[in-house]
C-alpha positions in Angstrom: 0.0 0.0 0.0 1.4 3.3 -1.0 1.9 6.2 1.5 0.9 8.8 -1.0 -1.9 11.1 0.2 -4.3 13.7 -1.3 -4.3 12.3 -4.9 -5.7 14.6 -7.6 -6.7 11.7 -9.9 -8.1 8.3 -9.1 -7.7 5.7 -12.0 -9.4 2.3 -11.9 -7.5 -0.5 -13.6 -9.3 -3.7 -14.5 -7.3 -6.7 -15.6 -9.5 -9.3 -17.3 -8.7 -12.8 -18.4 -7.7 -12.0 -22.0 -4.2 -12.7 -23.2 -2.0 -9.6 -22.7 -1.7 -9.2 -18.9 1.6 -7.4 -19.6 -0.5 -4.4 -20.6 -2.2 -4.1 -17.2 1.0 -4.7 -15.3 2.9 -2.0 -17.3 0.0 0.4 -16.9 0.1 0.0 -13.2 3.9 0.6 -13.2 3.6 3.8 -15.2 0.7 5.1 -13.1 2.7 4.4 -10.0 5.4 6.7 -11.3 2.8 9.5 -11.5 2.8 11.4 -8.2 -0.7 12.7 -8.6 -2.5 9.4 -9.3 -4.2 6.9 -7.0 -4.8 3.5 -8.6 -7.7 1.1 -7.8 -7.1 -2.4 -9.1 -9.6 -5.2 -10.0 -8.3 -8.5 -11.2 -10.9 -11.0 -12.6 -10.8 -14.6 -11.6 -9.8 -15.6 -15.2 -7.1 -13.0 -15.2 -5.4 -14.6 -12.2 -5.0 -17.8 -14.3 -3.7 -15.9 -17.3 -1.2 -14.1 -15.1 0.3 -17.4 -14.1 0.5 -18.6 -17.7 2.0 -15.4 -19.2 4.2 -14.0 -16.4 6.5 -15.1 -13.6 4.8 -12.7 -11.2 2.6 -13.8 -8.3 -0.8 -12.1 -7.9 0.5 -10.4 -4.8 3.3 -8.7 -6.7 0.8 -7.3 -9.2 -1.5 -6.1 -6.5 1.4 -4.4 -4.7 1.6 -2.1 -7.7 -1.8 -0.5 -6.9 -2.8 1.8 -4.1 -6.1 0.0 -3.5 -7.2 -3.5 -4.5 -10.8 -4.7 -4.8 -12.2 -8.2 -5.2 -13.8 -8.8 -8.5 -16.9 -10.1 -6.8 -17.2 -7.2 -4.4 -20.2 -5.4 -5.9 -20.3 -3.1 -2.8 -16.8 -1.8 -3.5 -16.3 2.0 -3.5 -15.7 2.0 -7.3 -19.1 0.5 -7.9 -20.8 3.8 -6.9 -21.1 6.9 -9.0 -20.7 9.0 -5.8 -17.1 7.7 -5.6 -15.3 10.2 -8.0 -12.7 8.8 -10.3 -10.7 10.4 -13.1 -10.9 7.4 -15.5 -11.0 3.7 -15.9 -8.9 1.4 -18.1 -9.4 -2.3 -18.7 -6.1 -3.8 -19.8 -6.4 -6.2 -21.3 -10.1 -6.3 -22.0 -11.6 -9.7 -22.9 -14.6 -10.0 -25.2 -16.6 -11.3 -22.2 -15.9 -8.2 -20.2 -16.7 -5.9 -23.1 -19.8 -7.8 -23.9 -20.9 -7.7 -20.2 -20.5 -3.9 -20.3 -22.3 -3.6 -23.7 -25.3 -5.5 -22.7 -25.7 -4.4 -19.1 -24.5 -7.6 -17.4 -22.7 -6.0 -14.4 -22.6 -8.9 -12.0 -18.8 -8.6 -11.7 -17.0 -5.6 -10.4 -15.0 -4.7 -13.6 -18.1 -4.4 -15.7 -20.0 -2.7 -12.9 -17.3 -0.1 -12.3 -17.0 0.6 -16.0 -20.8 0.9 -16.3 -20.8 3.4 -13.4 -18.0 5.4 -14.9 -19.9 5.6 -18.2 -23.1 6.8 -16.7 -21.2 9.5 -14.8 -19.7 10.5 -18.2 -16.1 9.6 -17.2 -13.5 8.3 -19.5 -13.4 4.5 -20.0 -10.8 2.8 -22.2 -11.0 -0.9 -23.2 -7.8 -2.4 -24.4 -9.6 -5.1 -26.4 -7.7 -8.3 -27.1 -9.3 -10.5 -29.7 -8.9 -11.3 -33.4 -10.5 -12.1 -35.7 -13.9 -10.6 -34.8 -17.3 -11.9 -35.7 -20.5 -9.8 -36.0 -21.4 -10.3 -32.3 -18.1 -8.9 -31.2 -18.5 -5.9 -33.5 -22.0 -5.2 -32.3 -20.7 -5.1 -28.7 -17.9 -2.8 -29.8 -20.5 -0.5 -31.3 -22.7 -0.5 -28.2 -19.9 0.3 -25.8 -18.7 3.0 -28.1 -22.2 4.5 -28.3 -22.3 4.5 -24.5 -19.1 6.5 -24.4 -16.3 4.0 -24.0 -13.1 4.1 -26.1 -12.3 0.7 -27.7 -8.6 0.7 -28.0 -7.1 -2.6 -29.3 -3.4 -2.3 -28.6 -2.1 -2.4 -32.2 1.7 -2.2 -32.3 3.4 0.7 -34.0 6.7 0.2 -35.9 7.8 3.7 -36.8 9.5 3.9 -33.4 11.6 0.8 -34.3 10.7 -1.4 -31.3 13.5 -3.7 -30.3 11.6 -5.9 -27.9 8.1 -7.0 -26.8 8.5 -4.5 -23.9 8.9 -1.7 -26.4 5.7 -2.6 -28.1 3.8 -2.9 -24.8 5.2 0.5 -23.6 4.1 2.3 -26.7 0.5 1.0 -26.5 0.3 1.8 -22.7 1.6 5.3 -23.4 -1.0 5.8 -26.0 -3.6 4.6 -23.5 -2.4 7.1 -20.9 -2.8 9.9 -23.5 -6.4 8.9 -23.9 -7.1 9.4 -20.1 -5.0 12.6 -20.0 -2.2 11.3 -17.7 1.3 12.6 -18.3 3.8 9.8 -18.8 7.4 9.4 -19.9 8.2 10.6 -23.4 6.9 8.4 -26.1 7.9 8.4 -29.8 5.2 10.5 -31.6 4.5 10.7 -35.3 5.5 14.1 -36.5 7.9 14.7 -33.6 10.5 12.1 -32.7 9.5 10.1 -35.8 11.0 12.7 -38.1 14.5 11.6 -37.1 13.7 8.0 -37.3 12.2 8.5 -40.8 15.2 10.4 -42.0 17.5 7.7 -40.7 15.4 5.1 -42.4 15.5 7.0 -45.7 19.3 7.4 -45.6 19.7 3.7 -44.9 17.5 2.8 -47.8 19.3 5.1 -50.1 22.7 3.8 -49.1 21.5 0.2 -49.6 20.2 1.0 -53.1 23.3 2.9 -54.1 25.4 -0.2 -53.5 23.3 -2.3 -55.8 24.8 -2.5 -59.3 22.5 -1.4 -62.1 22.6 -3.0 -65.6 
């Protein structure tokens, strides 16, 4: 439990059972580095199993990254009420089940309930949806949550920043997510800014390669 007091922004982080638990973990790490943020974490039952499969972290180590931890079955938790003011909520990763629960009003578990409350209070909700390919039922659910005000943000990797590892790819998507909820984070490569130098270097490399090819 963090000793930070008087936070200006409360951010709820939901980790569902979809593959991609690294996104939720990295999001918690970046939010922890922000001195004006208090994080509230909910890990679904399925997510606990996914964490074991995808990482070497124990659930306790993940929970230690948050300021407050809520049980996924605790419908009476503070974040289930609209009177509990939050800045934003992110579900990372977001499973089709969690998104569909939210889309169709099935709020029997805390992640969907907290997101539903945030939407009715007109607060920012970002769903880092992890599924492909999509059938029409998935797309209809995406439409419904979008119409309700959520942002569906599949973490698509960018390559203009020349990622050197999976961690680089995860970081870039999480930084984009933090932009969507208006949280300052460490500098991220942005198209039109840092990308200019990368593009120039890439162009020079291509030209040098082509110049070395003999022409008939």
